[in-house]
C-alpha positions in Angstrom: 55.9 81.4 68.1 56.3 82.0 71.5 59.2 85.0 71.2 57.3 86.4 68.3 54.3 87.1 70.5 56.3 88.7 73.0 57.8 90.8 70.4 54.5 91.7 69.0 53.2 92.7 72.4 56.1 94.9 73.5 55.2 96.7 69.5 51.4 97.1 71.0 52.7 98.7 74.0 55.1 100.8 73.0 52.3 102.0 70.3 49.8 102.2 73.3 52.1 104.9 75.3 53.5 106.4 72.1 51.8 110.0 73.1 53.0 110.0 76.3 57.0 109.1 75.2 56.6 112.4 72.8 56.0 114.7 75.7 58.4 113.3 77.5 60.7 113.9 75.2 59.6 117.5 74.5 59.9 117.9 78.3 63.0 117.1 78.8 64.1 118.7 75.5 62.6 122.2 76.6 64.5 121.7 80.2 68.0 120.7 78.2 67.3 123.8 75.9 66.5 125.8 79.3 70.0 124.8 80.8 71.7 125.5 77.9 71.1 129.2 77.8 70.8 129.8 81.6 74.1 128.2 82.8 76.6 129.3 79.9 80.0 127.5 79.8 78.9 124.0 80.5 79.6 120.9 78.3 77.1 118.3 77.1 77.5 116.1 79.5 76.5 118.5 82.6 73.8 119.8 80.6 72.4 116.0 80.2 73.0 115.9 84.0 71.0 119.1 84.8 68.0 118.3 82.5 67.6 114.6 84.0 68.0 116.3 87.5 70.6 114.1 88.4 73.0 117.5 89.1 71.4 121.1 90.0 73.4 124.1 88.9 74.6 126.7 90.9 71.6 129.2 92.0 68.8 127.5 90.0 66.5 129.8 89.5 62.6 129.1 89.8 61.8 127.5 86.5 65.1 125.2 87.3 63.2 124.2 90.7 59.7 123.5 88.9 61.5 121.6 86.8 63.6 119.3 89.2 60.0 118.7 91.0 58.0 117.8 87.7 60.4 115.8 85.7 60.9 112.6 88.6 57.0 112.6 88.6 56.8 112.4 84.8 59.4 109.5 84.7 57.6 107.7 87.2 54.5 108.1 85.8 55.1 107.5 82.2 58.4 105.1 82.2 57.8 103.2 85.3 53.9 102.8 84.2 55.1 101.5 80.6 57.5 99.1 82.2 54.7 97.8 85.2 52.0 97.9 82.4 54.6 95.7 80.0 54.9 93.3 83.5 51.1 93.4 84.5 49.3 94.2 81.7 47.0 91.7 79.8 46.7 92.3 76.1 44.3 93.0 73.9 44.1 89.2 72.2 42.2 90.7 68.8 44.9 93.3 68.1 48.0 90.5 69.1 46.6 88.3 66.7 46.4 91.5 64.3 49.8 92.5 64.6 50.6 89.2 64.4 49.4 88.4 61.1 51.1 91.9 59.6 54.5 89.5 59.8 53.6 86.8 58.1 55.9 86.1 54.6 55.6 84.0 52.4 52.4 82.5 54.3 48.8 81.1 53.3 46.0 83.9 53.3 42.4 82.3 54.4 39.5 84.6 53.8 36.1 83.8 55.0 36.2 81.3 57.9 33.8 78.0 57.2 33.8 74.5 57.1 36.3 74.6 54.1 38.6 77.6 55.7 39.0 75.1 58.9 40.2 72.5 56.8 42.9 74.4 55.4 43.6 76.0 58.5 43.8 72.4 60.6 46.2 71.2 58.1 48.4 74.1 58.1 48.8 74.2 62.1 49.8 70.0 61.4 52.2 71.1 59.1 53.6 74.1 60.9 52.9 75.9 57.7 52.4 79.9 58.3 49.0 80.9 57.7 46.4 84.2 58.4 43.0 84.3 58.2 40.8 87.4 57.6 37.5 87.3 58.6 34.6 89.9 59.6 32.8 88.0 62.4 35.1 87.7 65.9 33.0 84.9 67.3 33.6 82.7 64.8 37.7 83.0 65.1 37.6 83.4 68.9 39.4 79.8 69.3 42.1 81.3 67.0 42.7 84.4 68.4 42.6 82.6 72.1 45.5 80.3 70.3 47.6 82.9 69.2 46.7 82.6 66.0 47.3 85.2 63.0 44.0 86.7 62.7 42.4 89.6 61.2 39.1 90.3 62.3 37.8 93.0 60.1 36.0 93.1 56.2 38.1 91.8 53.8 37.4 93.9 51.1 38.7 96.9 53.3 41.9 97.8 52.2 43.7 98.0 55.5 42.7 94.5 56.5 44.4 92.8 53.3 47.7 94.9 54.6 47.4 93.8 57.8 47.2 90.0 56.3 50.1 91.2 54.1 48.6 89.8 51.2 52.1 91.3 49.4 54.2 89.0 50.3 51.8 86.1 50.4 52.8 82.8 48.6 48.7 82.0 48.1 45.4 82.9 49.0 42.1 81.1 49.1 39.1 83.0 49.1 36.4 80.8 50.7 33.4 82.9 51.1 29.6 82.3 49.4 29.3 86.0 48.0 30.8 86.8 44.9 30.9 90.3 44.9 33.5 90.1 48.0 35.6 87.7 46.4 35.7 89.6 43.0 37.0 92.6 45.1 39.2 90.8 47.1 40.6 89.3 44.1 41.2 92.8 42.4 42.7 94.3 45.3 45.0 91.4 45.9 45.8 91.1 42.5 47.1 94.7 42.1 49.6 94.0 44.9 50.8 90.7 44.3 51.0 89.8 40.2 52.4 86.3 41.5 50.6 84.1 43.7 47.8 81.8 43.2 44.5 83.0 44.0 41.8 80.1 45.0 38.1 81.6 44.7 35.1 80.0 45.8 32.4 81.1 43.2 29.0 79.4 42.1 27.4 81.3 38.7 29.7 80.3 36.2 29.9 83.2 34.6 31.5 84.8 37.8 34.0 82.1 37.3 34.3 82.9 33.6 35.4 86.0 34.8 38.2 85.7 37.5 39.7 83.6 35.4 40.3 86.1 32.5 43.7 88.2 33.1 44.4 90.1 34.6 42.9 88.5 38.0 44.3 85.1 36.5 42.6 83.3 39.8 41.4 79.6 40.0 38.2 79.4 40.8 36.1 76.7 42.2 32.7 75.7 43.3 32.5 73.4 46.2 29.0 72.4 45.1 29.5 71.6 41.7 32.5 69.3 43.3 30.1 67.4 45.5 27.8 67.1 43.3 29.7 65.0 41.2 29.3 62.3 43.8 25.5 62.6 44.0 25.3 62.0 40.6 25.9 58.3 41.2 23.2 58.5 44.1 20.6 59.6 41.7 21.2 57.9 38.6 18.7 55.3 37.8 16.9 55.8 40.4 12.6 55.9 40.5 10.3 57.4 42.2 10.1 60.8 43.6 12.5 62.9 45.9 12.6 64.9 49.0 15.5 67.6 49.2 15.6 70.0 51.9 18.3 72.7 52.6 18.9 76.5 51.8 22.2 76.8 49.4 23.8 76.0 46.2 24.1 72.7 46.8 21.0 71.9 47.8 19.7 73.6 44.8 22.3 71.6 42.0 20.7 68.5 43.7 16.9 69.1 43.3 17.6 70.5 39.8 19.6 67.8 38.6 16.9 65.5 40.3 14.1 67.1 38.2 16.1 66.5 35.1 15.4 63.3 35.3 12.3 61.5 33.6 9.4 60.5 35.7 10.8 62.2 38.7 9.2 64.8 41.2 11.7 67.1 43.3 10.4 69.0 46.2 12.3 70.8 47.7 11.9 72.7 51.0 14.0 75.9 51.0 13.1 78.5 54.1 15.3 81.4 52.8 14.5 81.1 49.3 11.4 81.1 46.6 13.4 80.3 43.5 17.2 79.0 42.2 19.7 79.6 40.1 18.6 77.2 37.2 15.7 76.9 35.1 12.9 75.6 36.9 10.9 72.8 35.4 6.8 71.2 36.3 8.5 68.6 38.1 10.7 70.9 40.4 8.1 71.9 43.2 9.6 74.8 46.2 8.3 74.5 49.3 9.1 77.7 51.3 9.1 76.6 54.7 11.8 75.0 57.6 10.5 71.3 57.9 12.6 69.6 61.0 8.9 67.4 61.6 7.1 64.6 59.5 3.8 66.7 60.0 6.1 70.1 58.0 6.3 67.2 55.1 3.5 65.8 55.5 1.3 68.5 54.7 3.2 68.9 51.4 3.6 65.6 50.4 2.8 61.8 50.2 6.1 60.5 51.5 5.0 57.1 50.5 6.1 58.4 46.9 9.6 59.1 48.5 12.1 56.9 47.5 15.2 59.6 48.1 15.7 62.0 50.8 18.2 64.7 50.5 18.8 66.6 53.8 21.3 69.8 53.1 21.6 71.6 56.0 24.8 72.8 56.8 24.2 74.7 59.9 26.2 73.0 63.1 23.1 74.6 65.1 20.6 72.3 62.9 22.9 69.1 63.2 20.5 68.2 66.1 16.9 68.7 63.6 18.7 66.7 61.1 19.1 63.3 62.9 15.9 63.8 64.3 14.6 64.3 60.8 16.7 61.2 59.7 15.7 58.7 62.6 12.0 59.5 61.8 11.9 58.4 58.0 14.1 55.9 58.7 11.3 54.2 61.1 8.1 55.5 59.8 9.4 55.1 56.3 12.0 52.3 55.8 12.0 52.5 51.7 12.9 56.3 51.5 16.8 56.4 50.9 18.4 58.9 53.3 21.5 61.2 52.0 22.6 63.7 55.3 25.0 66.6 54.8 27.7 66.5 57.9 30.1 69.0 58.5 32.5 66.9 60.7 33.6 63.1 60.4 33.0 62.0 64.5 29.0 62.5 63.3 29.1 59.4 60.5 28.2 57.1 63.0 25.5 58.4 64.5 23.9 59.4 61.1 24.3 56.1 60.0 22.8 54.1 62.9 19.7 55.0 60.6 21.3 53.5 57.7 21.5 57.1 55.8 24.4 57.4 53.8 26.7 60.9 54.6 28.5 63.1 52.8 30.6 66.2 53.4 30.9 69.0 51.0 34.3 70.7 52.7 36.1 67.4 53.1 35.6 66.6 49.8 35.7 70.0 48.7 39.9 70.3 50.2 40.5 66.9 48.5 40.1 68.5 45.2 41.7 71.9 46.1 44.8 69.6 46.9 44.7 68.3 43.1 44.7 71.8 42.2 47.4 73.7 44.4 51.2 73.3 43.4 53.3 70.8 45.2 54.4 74.4 47.6 51.3 75.1 48.5 50.4 74.7 52.5 47.8 72.3 51.4 49.5 70.1 49.2 49.2 66.3 49.9 52.3 65.0 52.2 53.6 61.4 51.2 53.8 60.8 55.2 50.3 61.9 55.6 
């Protein structure tokens, strides 16, 4: 990796000095042509020495003297400037990571950087599998860039960025974004240049998954929320009393909707971003458009004494403090409520379980499910020695 990075840095430097070297060559070539016509009878070697100012022709004219004065200056500024820049200049890590991605072959391409993408990348690094990632938010992949990983910062729907990720020679692609439009566009563009590699696409809606399955796309769509719900169903099956669900994504909506299908159960969904969900709403599903992180926020709308289950489904790392605080208060004031908390890092499990709450991770579960879908030669295929 170190040698490859050095070569890529050298390539970047050459590209930065491209115009300077072209100008230097044209100036030398002009001198060579001048001496060719003004010093007749000279052989090729002598003309080269004249044009390099190593030797001066007899009775040199004004232009020859001017050339002999300017050439060493240009040579010093451009050539030695390039050499010193190569030795001392700190390269742009974003450009370096972009070029590094372009040199990948038979690799795994990950589009979008979220919790699932992070698990895929960690697995690739641990097993020395080649990969690159496309992400338009450079802050999310800053650590990967600084670590010298192949990263393309930019919009994944732009053909140029897909070319830099070298999707044409990729052995597999994982599209791990929530936006169905971007997922479809990326799949269509990738399939045009690579009709063999499997493309795994995260898609929430059933009709989108059906479209992605059909030729010529022939993608392998999956829904992390649908996978996660399979485990959650066991927790809500046969439970009595009302339920509280807090969150704003597809999994949150699936949980609230599925609970509302059970007889004699009222479900209160606190979602501060949406005023509706993708599923048909029935009279037992109540949507409150507020951000609820204190007991008082909940008590203003519901009677917590009637609640028997609470699902806290925030997935932003910045909201874990609110999740933990609300869990602690519900556990202390309403010990009869069974609490389920979504986490993004296994290291947080003990903190949550201190309050007798159960934890679940959609990215961890999704990664394990993806391992069941991929062929044995996949970068994330289960390794027997893990």
